[in-house]
C-alpha positions in Angstrom: 96.4 96.4 115.3 99.8 95.6 113.9 102.7 97.8 114.8 104.7 98.3 111.6 107.8 100.2 110.7 109.8 101.0 107.6 113.6 101.5 107.6 115.8 103.6 105.2 119.6 103.5 105.7 121.9 106.2 104.5 125.1 105.3 106.3 128.6 105.4 104.8 132.0 104.1 105.5 135.5 105.0 104.2 134.8 103.2 100.9 131.3 104.4 100.1 130.3 108.1 100.4 128.4 109.1 97.3 125.2 109.7 99.2 126.8 112.2 101.6 125.2 115.2 100.0 122.2 113.6 98.5 119.1 115.8 98.1 117.3 113.6 95.6 117.2 109.9 96.3 116.6 109.7 100.1 114.0 112.5 100.2 112.0 110.9 97.3 112.3 107.5 98.8 111.0 108.6 102.2 108.4 111.1 101.0 106.9 108.7 98.5 106.6 105.9 101.1 105.0 108.2 103.6 102.5 109.4 101.1 100.9 105.9 100.9 101.7 104.7 104.4 100.8 107.4 107.0 100.1 104.6 109.5 103.7 103.2 109.3 106.5 104.5 111.5 109.5 105.5 109.4 113.2 105.2 110.6 115.7 107.0 108.5 119.1 105.9 109.8 122.0 108.2 108.8 125.6 108.9 109.8 124.3 111.7 112.0 121.9 109.5 114.1 122.9 105.9 113.8 125.0 106.0 117.0 121.8 107.0 118.8 120.2 103.9 117.4 123.2 101.8 118.4 122.9 103.2 122.0 119.1 102.7 122.2 119.4 99.1 120.9 122.4 98.3 123.1 124.6 97.4 120.1 128.2 97.8 121.1 129.8 95.6 118.4 128.9 95.2 114.8 130.4 94.0 111.5 131.7 96.8 109.2 129.3 95.9 106.3 126.5 98.3 105.5 124.2 95.5 104.4 124.7 93.4 107.5 124.5 96.5 109.8 121.0 97.2 108.6 119.8 93.7 109.4 121.4 93.9 112.8 119.6 97.2 113.6 116.3 95.9 112.2 116.3 92.8 114.4 117.0 94.8 117.5 114.5 97.5 116.6 111.9 94.7 116.4 112.8 93.5 119.9 113.1 96.9 121.6 110.2 98.8 119.9 107.9 95.7 119.6 107.2 95.9 115.9 105.2 93.1 114.4 106.5 93.8 110.9 109.4 95.8 109.4 109.8 96.8 105.7 113.3 97.6 104.6 113.7 99.8 101.5 116.8 101.2 99.9 117.1 104.9 99.6 117.5 104.5 95.8 113.8 103.5 95.5 110.5 105.3 95.2 107.1 104.0 96.3 104.1 104.5 94.0 101.3 102.6 95.7 100.4 101.1 99.1 102.4 98.0 99.6 99.5 95.7 100.3 101.4 92.5 99.4 103.7 93.3 102.3 101.2 94.7 104.7 98.4 92.2 104.4 100.6 89.0 104.1 101.7 87.7 107.5 102.2 84.1 106.5 105.9 83.9 105.3 108.4 84.9 108.0 110.2 87.0 105.4 109.0 88.3 102.0 111.6 89.2 99.4 111.5 90.6 95.9 113.0 89.7 92.6 116.3 90.9 91.3 117.7 90.4 87.8 117.4 86.8 86.5 121.1 86.2 87.0 122.4 82.8 86.1 125.2 82.6 88.6 126.6 80.5 91.4 128.4 81.1 94.7 130.1 78.8 97.1 126.9 78.3 99.0 123.9 78.9 96.8 122.7 79.1 93.2 119.5 80.9 92.2 117.0 78.3 91.2 115.6 78.1 87.6 111.8 77.9 87.8 109.5 76.9 84.9 106.0 78.3 84.9 103.2 77.4 82.5 101.0 80.4 81.6 98.4 80.4 78.9 99.7 77.2 77.4 103.3 78.3 77.2 106.1 77.3 79.5 108.3 80.2 80.7 111.7 79.8 82.3 112.8 82.3 84.9 115.6 82.6 87.5 114.7 83.4 91.0 117.4 85.7 92.2 116.6 87.9 95.2 117.6 91.6 95.5 117.9 92.7 99.1 116.8 96.3 98.9 113.0 95.7 99.1 112.2 93.2 101.9 109.6 92.7 104.5 110.3 91.0 107.9 107.2 89.5 109.5 108.8 88.6 112.8 112.0 88.9 114.8 112.8 85.2 114.0 113.2 86.1 110.3 115.6 89.0 110.9 117.7 86.9 113.3 117.8 83.9 110.9 118.9 86.1 108.1 121.6 87.8 110.1 123.0 84.5 111.3 122.8 82.9 107.9 124.5 85.9 106.1 127.4 85.5 108.5 127.6 81.7 108.4 127.5 81.5 104.6 129.3 84.8 103.8 129.9 86.0 100.3 130.3 89.4 98.7 126.5 89.5 98.4 126.4 90.1 102.1 122.7 90.0 103.4 121.5 89.6 99.9 123.4 86.3 99.8 121.8 85.4 103.1 118.3 86.0 101.6 119.1 83.8 98.6 120.5 81.1 100.8 117.4 81.3 103.1 115.0 80.9 100.2 116.7 77.8 98.9 117.2 76.2 102.4 114.1 77.2 104.3 113.9 74.0 106.4 117.5 74.3 107.4 117.4 77.9 108.5 113.9 77.5 110.1 112.0 80.3 108.4 109.6 80.5 105.5 110.5 82.9 102.7 108.0 84.3 100.1 108.7 86.2 96.9 106.3 89.1 96.3 106.8 89.5 92.5 107.8 86.2 91.0 107.6 84.6 88.5 107.5 87.6 86.2 105.1 86.1 83.7 102.3 85.8 86.2 102.9 88.6 88.7 100.6 91.6 88.5 102.9 93.8 90.7 106.6 94.7 90.7 108.5 95.6 93.8 112.1 95.8 92.6 114.3 96.0 89.5 112.2 93.9 87.1 110.3 97.0 86.2 113.5 98.2 84.4 112.8 95.5 81.8 116.0 94.6 79.8 117.9 97.2 81.9 117.3 95.3 85.2 121.0 94.6 85.7 122.1 98.2 85.9 124.7 100.1 83.8 122.5 99.3 80.7 120.9 102.7 80.1 123.7 105.0 79.0 123.6 108.2 77.0 120.3 107.3 75.3 121.3 103.8 74.4 120.1 100.5 75.8 122.9 98.1 76.3 123.0 94.3 76.6 124.7 94.1 79.9 127.3 96.5 81.4 129.5 97.7 78.5 127.7 95.4 76.1 126.4 95.9 72.6 123.7 98.5 71.8 120.3 96.7 71.5 118.0 99.8 71.4 117.7 103.5 71.7 114.7 103.6 74.0 114.9 103.1 77.8 112.3 100.6 79.1 111.6 103.3 81.9 110.5 105.8 79.2 107.6 103.5 78.2 105.7 103.5 81.5 102.1 104.7 81.6 99.7 105.9 84.3 96.1 104.6 84.7 93.8 105.5 87.6 96.7 107.0 89.6 98.8 103.8 89.2 102.1 103.3 87.4 102.5 100.5 84.9 105.2 99.0 82.7 104.7 98.7 79.0 103.5 95.1 79.6 100.9 96.1 82.1 102.6 95.2 85.4 101.9 97.7 88.2 105.0 99.2 89.7 104.6 99.5 93.5 108.3 100.0 94.4 110.8 101.1 91.8 114.5 100.4 92.5 117.1 102.4 90.5 119.7 99.8 91.3 122.6 101.4 89.5 125.3 100.9 92.1 125.2 104.6 92.7 127.1 104.4 96.0 130.2 103.1 94.1 130.0 105.4 91.0 133.2 107.2 90.1 133.7 110.9 90.1 134.6 111.0 86.4 132.6 109.2 83.7 134.1 106.5 81.4 132.9 105.1 78.1 130.9 102.3 79.9 130.2 103.8 83.3 128.6 107.2 84.1 129.8 109.2 87.0 127.4 109.7 89.9 126.6 113.3 88.8 126.0 112.3 85.1 123.9 109.3 86.1 121.8 111.5 88.4 121.3 114.0 85.6 120.2 111.2 83.3 117.7 109.9 85.8 116.2 113.3 86.3 116.0 114.2 82.6 116.1 111.1 80.5 114.7 108.1 82.3 111.0 108.9 82.5 108.4 110.4 80.2 106.4 113.5 81.2 103.4 111.4 82.2 105.5 109.4 84.7 107.2 112.4 86.2 103.9 114.2 86.6 102.6 111.1 88.4 105.7 110.9 90.6 105.5 114.6 91.6 101.8 114.9 92.0 100.8 111.6 93.4 104.0 110.3 95.1 105.4 113.5 96.5 108.7 113.1 94.6 110.6 116.1 93.2 112.4 115.9 89.9 
């Protein structure tokens, strides 16, 4: 029987402290995951207990980057506790199904999930553009990985990601490491799978793609759907308001099952006071609770997923 864990990190530094008094995101993230995974050990690493983890794992030095620290802790947890598999979820997520595509797939060393289809480039990597033929039509998609929903199938994967993230450092931190690892699997010596790509053919969603046109964040503001942060108004209905429930499963309007939802609104960096283009943390939280989801979805989240709105 495989020994599996899931980690949630709620640690801050002098720059990022918005989650200090959080009573919404982390509880919902952890409770919803536990609801579908009673057999998986959960580690919730916070400012209060993370030094205990450092002591147990004999970590005396670390880089002052939250993203890199969590990979450091995961790789040592796998060694010390003997885990065969570790799932890493951000605290701004909720889980609404058993994550079979992670739990039952041991083939890739690391399984990642899709971020927004960003056409971008860094010094070391560029997200590849992938063409997929489906029902006689060719669809173009950009394979950009978001770090907050990831599965490590062995220690080698966590070690390779940690080392790669440092060697090819960008402001994307460990997320940059994941994107580099995917495009350079032979070089880094691990195999990397994507759980929900390409969008046109996947039946499940594990990250921000369930937000539809709002997948980049800062695009659902005061009842208006924007084209990019601060962009023009392209609609007055949030994609998240169009979810539906069938057989105790949550779906997008185009019939993709949502297994992990990622808010992905840079909540940790939100200002205290709202601006025209950027909501404050408190105003964004209020919108999430009162405007993002229809009643059917909230009933599902509360009654099936153990979330509280």
